[in-house]
LONU-883031 format. One line per 2 residues: number of its first residue (from 1); their letters; for each residue z, y, x of N, C-alpha, C, O. Coordinates in nm, 4 decimals, decimal comma. Atoms other than C-alpha are relative to their C-alpha. Example, Ala and Ser with C-alpha at 12.3 -4.5 7.8 and 13.67 -1.06 7.14 Angstrom:
BEGIN
1 = as = 0,0000 -0,1190 0,0890 0,7800 -0,4500 1,2300 0,0000 0,1200 0,0900 0,0665 0,1181 0,1936; -0,0060 -0,1190 -0,0820 0,7140 -0,1060 1,3670 0,0730 0,1090 -0,0770 0,0899 0,2198 -0,0261
***
This chain:
BEGIN
1 = xx = 0,0838 0,0551 0,1028 -0,3366 -0,0325 -2,5871 -0,1096 0,1017 -0,0293 -0,0851 0,2223 -0,0319; 0,1150 -0,0864 0,0222 -0,6812 0,1056 -2,6606 -0,0437 0,0022 -0,1467 -0,0719 0,1090 -0,2010
3 = xx = 0,0626 0,0029 0,1316 -0,7933 -0,0130 -3,0039 0,0603 -0,1041 -0,0918 0,1103 -0,2076 -0,0479; -0,0275 0,0953 0,1061 -0,7116 -0,1821 -3,3307 -0,1352 -0,0339 -0,0604 -0,2057 0,0544 -0,1092
5 = xx = 0,1315 0,0442 0,0458 -1,0147 -0,3874 -3,4340 0,0157 -0,0824 -0,1270 0,0925 -0,1785 -0,1302; 0,0029 0,0749 0,1254 -1,0743 -0,5073 -3,7899 -0,1293 -0,0801 0,0015 -0,2375 -0,0249 -0,0185
7 = xx = 0,1172 0,0869 -0,0050 -1,3092 -0,8048 -3,7596 -0,0365 -0,0454 -0,1409 0,0495 -0,0903 -0,2166; 0,0492 0,0431 0,1303 -1,5212 -0,8815 -4,0650 -0,1277 -0,0801 0,0205 -0,2088 -0,0467 0,1069
9 = xx = 0,1249 0,0759 -0,0116 -1,7925 -1,1438 -4,1123 -0,1204 0,0928 -0,0142 -0,1177 0,1888 -0,0912; 0,1202 -0,0852 -0,0035 -2,1387 -0,9961 -4,0472 -0,0411 0,0510 -0,1373 -0,0649 0,1705 -0,1549
11 = xx = 0,0507 -0,0371 0,1317 -2,2390 -0,9981 -4,4134 0,0977 0,0858 -0,0799 0,0593 0,1425 -0,1822; -0,1012 -0,0787 0,0708 -1,9167 -0,8228 -4,5206 0,0446 0,1242 0,0774 0,1260 0,2016 0,0270
13 = xx = -0,0491 -0,1072 -0,0866 -1,8744 -0,5712 -4,2361 -0,0238 0,1388 -0,0598 0,0634 0,2251 -0,0506; 0,0286 -0,1309 0,0582 -2,0419 -0,2790 -4,4142 0,0963 0,0303 -0,1141 0,1495 0,1410 -0,1229
15 = xx = -0,0943 -0,0186 0,1108 -1,8288 -0,3270 -4,7255 0,1421 0,0195 0,0531 0,2182 0,1001 -0,0002; -0,1330 -0,0144 -0,0596 -1,5188 -0,3667 -4,5084 0,0178 0,1397 0,0578 0,1224 0,2018 0,0391
17 = xx = -0,0080 -0,1348 -0,0564 -1,5947 -0,0422 -4,3239 0,0158 0,1033 -0,1121 0,0949 0,1967 -0,0997; -0,0124 -0,0912 0,1137 -1,6407 0,1357 -4,6576 0,1382 -0,0050 -0,0628 0,1954 0,0985 -0,0972
19 = xx = -0,1341 0,0164 0,0558 -1,3153 -0,0057 -4,7909 0,1044 0,0687 0,0863 0,1824 0,1500 0,0367; -0,1030 -0,0546 -0,0889 -1,1060 0,0851 -4,4856 -0,0151 0,1508 0,0156 0,0847 0,2219 0,0278
21 = xx = 0,0227 -0,1442 -0,0063 -1,2654 0,4287 -4,4640 0,0643 0,0689 -0,1202 0,1364 0,1675 -0,1050; -0,0559 -0,0590 0,1221 -1,1717 0,5045 -4,8247 0,1513 -0,0216 -0,0077 0,2248 0,0695 -0,0458
23 = xx = -0,1427 0,0305 0,0093 -0,8315 0,3342 -4,8064 0,0824 0,0883 0,0931 0,1930 0,1296 0,0583; -0,0723 -0,0803 -0,0988 -0,7305 0,5315 -4,4967 -0,0333 0,1484 -0,0074 0,0283 0,2298 0,0615
25 = xx = 0,0368 -0,1401 0,0164 -0,8994 0,8557 -4,6050 -0,0664 0,0607 0,1218 -0,0444 0,1777 0,1534; 0,0683 -0,0464 -0,1202 -1,1153 0,8837 -4,2944 -0,1489 -0,0313 -0,0116 -0,1902 -0,1111 -0,0958
27 = xx = 0,1432 0,0292 0,0012 -1,4871 0,8866 -4,2223 -0,0294 -0,1250 0,0832 0,0432 -0,1587 0,1768; 0,0485 0,1170 -0,0734 -1,6728 0,5780 -4,1027 -0,1256 0,0420 0,0744 -0,2187 0,0958 0,0146
29 = xx = 0,1134 -0,0418 -0,0820 -1,9143 0,6372 -3,8160 -0,0561 -0,1217 0,0739 0,0058 -0,1695 0,1689; 0,0625 0,1113 -0,0730 -2,1503 0,3530 -3,7116 -0,0310 0,0415 0,1437 -0,0593 0,1580 0,1714
31 = xx = 0,0283 -0,0241 -0,1421 -2,2039 0,3230 -3,3367 -0,1445 -0,0425 0,0266 -0,1753 -0,1617 0,0234; 0,1420 0,0301 -0,0210 -2,5788 0,3461 -3,2630 -0,0210 -0,0879 0,1225 -0,1109 -0,1720 0,1232
33 = xx = 0,0167 0,0776 -0,1233 -2,5351 0,1987 -2,9137 0,0499 -0,1437 -0,0152 -0,0013 -0,2348 0,0499; -0,0560 0,1336 0,0237 -2,3302 -0,0982 -3,0380 0,0141 -0,0182 -0,1505 0,1216 0,0050 -0,2057
35 = xx = 0,0049 -0,0005 0,1462 -2,4294 -0,1575 -3,4023 0,1000 -0,0936 -0,0685 0,1187 -0,0850 -0,1899; -0,1010 0,0852 0,0621 -2,1645 -0,4246 -3,4579 0,1294 0,0772 -0,0287 0,2169 0,0271 -0,0993
37 = xx = -0,1214 -0,0792 0,0158 -1,9012 -0,1462 -3,4478 -0,0204 0,1175 -0,0943 -0,1224 0,1861 -0,0881; -0,0078 -0,1208 0,0819 -1,8159 0,1150 -3,7116 0,1368 0,0611 0,0229 0,2389 0,0013 -0,0110
39 = xx = -0,1260 -0,0673 -0,0331 -1,5512 0,3625 -3,5980 0,0588 0,0643 -0,1255 -0,0123 0,1288 -0,2025; -0,0748 -0,0678 0,1053 -1,2882 0,4763 -3,8480 0,0661 0,1206 0,0673 0,1708 0,1090 0,1311
41 = xx = -0,0332 -0,1198 -0,0776 -1,2523 0,8313 -3,7191 0,1418 0,0489 -0,0309 0,1754 0,0792 -0,1453; -0,1374 -0,0516 0,0086 -0,8909 0,9386 -3,6529 0,0886 -0,0772 -0,0977 0,1787 -0,0186 -0,1576
43 = xx = -0,0818 0,0793 0,0917 -0,7440 0,6533 -3,8594 0,1418 -0,0207 0,0531 0,2380 -0,0124 -0,0232; -0,1309 0,0216 -0,0614 -0,4576 0,5845 -3,6164 0,0071 0,0880 0,1242 -0,0714 0,0711 0,2175
45 = xx = -0,0124 -0,0900 -0,1147 -0,3450 0,8554 -3,3765 0,0139 -0,0780 0,1292 0,0971 -0,1680 0,1406; -0,0084 0,0600 -0,1322 -0,4060 0,7534 -3,0172 -0,0704 -0,1328 0,0164 -0,0755 -0,1857 0,1274
47 = xx = 0,0702 0,1283 -0,0095 -0,6013 0,4363 -3,0988 -0,1398 0,0114 -0,0586 -0,1597 0,0731 -0,1633; 0,1308 0,0179 0,0628 -0,9675 0,3702 -3,1521 0,0210 -0,1042 -0,1096 0,0771 -0,2108 -0,0842
49 = xx = -0,0125 0,0934 0,1117 -0,9783 0,2028 -3,4938 -0,1413 -0,0283 -0,0479 -0,2152 0,0629 -0,0849; 0,1396 0,0382 0,0154 -1,2964 0,0066 -3,5558 -0,0126 -0,1222 -0,0890 0,0691 -0,2140 -0,0817
51 = xx = 0,0402 0,1225 0,0697 -1,4524 -0,2391 -3,7992 -0,1110 -0,0609 0,0841 -0,2073 0,0065 0,1208; 0,0976 0,0707 -0,0836 -1,6463 -0,4989 -3,6015 -0,0609 -0,1156 -0,0795 0,0112 -0,1992 -0,1339
53 = xx = 0,0697 0,1123 0,0623 -1,9088 -0,7305 -3,7496 0,0060 -0,1186 0,0960 -0,0334 -0,1074 0,2120; -0,0156 0,1183 -0,0844 -1,8378 -1,0806 -3,6182 -0,0628 -0,1212 -0,0662 -0,0822 -0,1262 -0,1877
55 = xx = 0,0482 0,1291 0,0478 -1,9795 -1,4271 -3,6491 0,1223 -0,0920 -0,0057 0,1394 -0,1799 0,0788; -0,1236 0,0759 0,0100 -1,6502 -1,5732 -3,7646 0,0840 0,0529 -0,1138 0,0385 0,1353 -0,1932
57 = xx = -0,0864 -0,0374 0,1120 -1,3563 -1,5307 -3,9980 0,0561 0,1409 0,0134 0,0585 0,1968 0,1230; -0,0633 -0,1303 -0,0055 -1,1916 -1,2019 -4,0906 0,1349 -0,0102 0,0710 0,2074 -0,1085 0,0559
59 = xx = -0,1276 -0,0043 -0,0709 -0,8976 -1,1059 -3,8723 0,0130 0,1398 0,0596 -0,0795 0,2205 0,0509; -0,0190 -0,1244 -0,0742 -0,7527 -0,8141 -3,6792 0,0432 -0,0373 0,1406 0,1122 -0,1372 0,1611
61 = xx = -0,0454 0,0237 -0,1363 -0,7049 -0,7944 -3,3060 0,0175 0,1333 0,0721 -0,0287 0,2378 0,0263; -0,0288 -0,1181 -0,0800 -0,5915 -0,5498 -3,0417 -0,0802 -0,0077 0,1287 -0,0921 -0,1143 0,1891
63 = xx = 0,0640 -0,0121 -0,1306 -0,7909 -0,4318 -2,7406 0,0979 0,0681 0,0953 0,1530 0,1737 0,0639; -0,0807 -0,0592 -0,1058 -0,5915 -0,3647 -2,4247 -0,0962 0,0417 0,1102 -0,1712 -0,0412 0,1618
65 = xx = 0,0880 -0,0455 -0,1073 -0,7741 -0,1493 -2,1708 0,0785 0,0037 0,1301 0,1993 0,0270 0,1319; -0,0643 0,0052 -0,1302 -0,7033 -0,1743 -1,8025 -0,0994 0,0371 0,1090 -0,2205 0,0231 0,0922
67 = xx = 0,0873 -0,0281 -0,1141 -0,8369 -0,0621 -1,4684 -0,0114 -0,1211 0,0921 -0,0764 -0,1132 0,1963; 0,0115 0,1251 -0,0753 -0,7966 -0,4217 -1,3385 0,0036 -0,1160 -0,0984 0,1088 -0,1751 -0,1229
69 = xx = 0,0092 0,1018 0,1047 -0,9189 -0,6715 -1,5978 0,0547 -0,1339 0,0481 0,1334 -0,1968 -0,0227; -0,0457 0,1293 -0,0504 -0,8578 -0,9790 -1,3819 0,1506 -0,0089 0,0107 0,2103 -0,1092 -0,0282
71 = xx = -0,1458 -0,0001 -0,0147 -0,4993 -0,8827 -1,3036 0,0695 0,0013 -0,1359 0,1719 -0,0648 -0,1533; -0,0623 -0,0051 0,1325 -0,4217 -0,8022 -1,6681 -0,0149 -0,1323 -0,0722 0,0788 -0,1771 -0,1383
73 = xx = 0,0166 0,1332 0,0592 -0,5703 -1,1321 -1,7884 0,1022 -0,0954 0,0611 0,1690 -0,1698 -0,0106; -0,0961 0,0876 -0,0690 -0,3604 -1,3126 -1,5282 0,1429 0,0278 -0,0466 0,2201 -0,0658 -0,0678
75 = xx = -0,1349 -0,0364 0,0440 -0,0467 -1,1213 -1,6347 0,0277 -0,0524 -0,1403 0,1342 -0,1089 -0,1655; -0,0195 0,0442 0,1374 -0,0953 -1,1996 -2,0047 0,0008 -0,1525 -0,0110 0,0765 -0,2082 -0,0905
77 = xx = -0,0041 0,1472 -0,0034 -0,1731 -1,5663 -1,9342 0,1364 -0,0453 0,0517 0,1928 -0,1423 0,0011; -0,1323 0,0316 -0,0512 0,1479 -1,5748 -1,7324 0,1096 0,0187 -0,1032 0,2141 -0,0459 -0,0957
79 = xx = -0,0964 -0,0233 0,1074 0,3304 -1,4440 -2,0398 -0,0162 -0,0987 -0,1148 0,0624 -0,0966 -0,2095; 0,0172 0,1031 0,1020 0,1954 -1,7328 -2,2493 -0,1292 0,0033 -0,0773 -0,1518 -0,0833 -0,1618
81 = xx = 0,1299 -0,0036 0,0682 -0,1505 -1,6280 -2,3686 -0,0909 -0,1087 0,0570 -0,0705 -0,1559 0,1688; 0,1002 0,0947 -0,0487 -0,4413 -1,8702 -2,3408 -0,1374 0,0660 -0,0099 -0,1641 0,1440 -0,1014
83 = xx = 0,1350 -0,0562 0,0009 -0,7999 -1,7806 -2,2559 -0,0841 -0,0691 -0,1068 -0,0826 -0,1915 -0,1193; 0,0858 0,0515 0,1064 -1,0432 -1,8208 -2,5458 -0,1460 0,0097 0,0415 -0,2202 -0,0882 0,0340
85 = xx = 0,1399 -0,0205 -0,0370 -1,3700 -1,6712 -2,4233 -0,0130 0,1290 0,0799 0,0818 0,2058 0,0960; 0,0321 -0,1235 -0,0706 -1,5365 -1,3987 -2,2239 -0,1374 0,0441 -0,0478 -0,2316 -0,0351 -0,0501
87 = xx = 0,1271 -0,0571 0,0445 -1,8121 -1,1710 -2,3544 -0,0168 0,1319 0,0739 0,0653 0,2226 0,0606; 0,0211 -0,1127 -0,0885 -1,9571 -0,9165 -2,1141 0,1250 0,0179 0,0852 0,1632 -0,0741 0,1575
89 = xx = -0,1220 -0,0214 -0,0784 -1,6458 -0,7617 -1,9571 0,1260 -0,0142 -0,0855 0,2349 0,0234 -0,0421; -0,1121 0,0171 0,0927 -1,4220 -0,8466 -2,2552 0,0520 -0,1429 0,0084 -0,0215 -0,2385 -0,0165
91 = xx = -0,0645 0,1314 -0,0053 -1,1784 -1,1344 -2,2064 0,0847 -0,0162 -0,1255 0,1764 0,0623 -0,1496; -0,0723 0,0254 0,1233 -1,0521 -1,2783 -2,5352 0,1096 -0,1020 0,0302 0,0837 -0,2100 0,0833
93 = xx = -0,1154 0,0863 -0,0193 -0,7043 -1,4293 -2,5211 0,0657 -0,0252 -0,1346 0,0529 0,0550 -0,2272; -0,0805 0,0281 0,1185 -0,4869 -1,5957 -2,7846 0,1458 0,0088 0,0427 0,1906 -0,0645 0,1308
95 = xx = -0,1412 -0,0208 -0,0319 -0,1270 -1,4756 -2,7736 0,0842 -0,1073 -0,0698 0,0400 -0,1665 -0,1682; -0,0904 0,0875 0,0751 0,1671 -1,6950 -2,8685 0,0134 0,0535 -0,1429 0,0328 0,1735 -0,1625
97 = xx = 0,0023 -0,0405 0,1398 0,1683 -1,6874 -3,2483 -0,1401 -0,0026 -0,0578 -0,1576 0,0061 -0,1794; 0,1364 0,0176 0,0462 -0,2100 -1,7197 -3,2644 -0,0857 0,1244 -0,0079 -0,2055 0,1129 -0,0337
99 = xx = 0,0785 -0,1228 0,0092 -0,3189 -1,3540 -3,2606 -0,0904 0,0171 0,1217 -0,0582 -0,0268 0,2321; 0,0932 -0,0261 -0,1086 -0,6163 -1,2456 -3,0535 0,0287 0,1343 0,0637 0,0714 0,2286 -0,0029
101 = xx = -0,0061 -0,1242 -0,0747 -0,6053 -0,9796 -2,7855 -0,1186 -0,0007 0,0959 -0,1460 -0,1014 0,1611; 0,1119 -0,0121 -0,0927 -0,9051 -0,8565 -2,5889 0,0408 0,0918 0,1150 0,0967 0,1993 0,0931
103 = xx = -0,0263 -0,0807 -0,1189 -0,8660 -0,7268 -2,2347 -0,1338 0,0568 0,0436 -0,2281 -0,0170 0,0721; 0,1258 -0,0688 -0,0278 -1,1324 -0,4675 -2,1584 0,0191 0,1028 0,1119 0,1305 0,1494 0,1355
105 = xx = -0,0095 -0,1096 -0,0972 -1,2129 -0,2201 -1,8807 0,0265 0,1316 -0,0725 0,0084 0,1407 -0,1940; -0,0318 -0,1305 0,0573 -1,1126 0,1418 -1,9374 -0,1178 0,0513 -0,0833 -0,2309 0,0583 -0,0353
107 = xx = 0,0984 -0,0595 0,0900 -1,3002 0,2882 -2,2362 0,0391 0,1408 -0,0414 -0,0469 0,2204 -0,0792; -0,0446 -0,1322 0,0424 -1,0881 0,5927 -2,3135 -0,0330 0,1040 0,1065 -0,0773 0,0705 0,2164
109 = xx = 0,0188 -0,1073 -0,0952 -1,1180 0,9291 -2,1456 0,0853 -0,0284 0,1237 0,2036 -0,0597 0,1106; -0,0757 0,0322 -0,1219 -1,0155 0,8789 -1,7795 0,1299 0,0792 0,0151 0,2292 0,0254 0,0640
111 = xx = -0,1222 -0,0794 -0,0075 -0,7628 1,1641 -1,7979 0,1071 -0,0514 -0,0938 0,2246 -0,0572 -0,0576; -0,0938 0,0576 0,0964 -0,6021 1,0175 -2,1094 0,0538 -0,1319 0,0514 0,1736 -0,1590 0,0423
113 = xx = -0,0448 0,1287 -0,0547 -0,5929 0,6744 -1,9490 0,1031 0,0217 0,1103 0,2077 -0,0431 0,1108; -0,0919 -0,0257 -0,1114 -0,4262 0,8120 -1,6346 0,1350 0,0501 -0,0499 0,2388 0,0167 0,0074
115 = xx = -0,1246 -0,0570 0,0516 -0,1675 0,9983 -1,8417 0,0828 -0,0988 -0,0810 0,2048 -0,0843 -0,0901; -0,0719 0,0881 0,0919 -0,0779 0,7107 -2,0736 0,0108 -0,1452 0,0463 0,0810 -0,2245 -0,0164
117 = xx = -0,0013 0,1402 -0,0453 -0,1333 0,3899 -1,8747 0,1396 -0,0408 0,0447 0,2142 0,0381 0,1027; -0,1246 0,0590 -0,0475 0,1638 0,1652 -1,8109 -0,0323 -0,0871 0,1198 -0,1388 -0,1484 0,1266
119 = xx = 0,0172 0,0875 -0,1154 0,2058 -0,0144 -1,4828 0,1106 -0,1031 0,0014 0,2196 -0,0809 -0,0514; -0,0936 0,1121 -0,0039 0,3802 -0,3424 -1,4165 0,0262 -0,0379 0,1445 -0,0609 -0,0260 0,2307
121 = x = -0,0351 0,0468 -0,1347 0,5615 -0,4724 -1,1131 -0,0443 -0,1431 0,0205 -0,0232 -0,1995 0,1279
***
């Protein structure tokens, strides 16, 4: 798993980032390259924790990073997830129970990914 994403409607994302920053006692750092994201620095050990401005309802979702997006999407669909959408290289799936999970290419440090990645038969 790569990230815990707190999705907030566009007009509420700044307030949400401020709230979660204060609630968790961490700094909020907007991402200049991807302005829809505000990183909550060191909020959860080992996970990128981010507030994301979205055109939709508030929710939380998990990002799973992989070095083979197609194979991971196929594996999760085989486990019961359904495909919702695809944006750039991010595949959005709905898991049984209704929660969203995004399958993304590797974003973490390559050494960290190699040391912590799980493989499946």
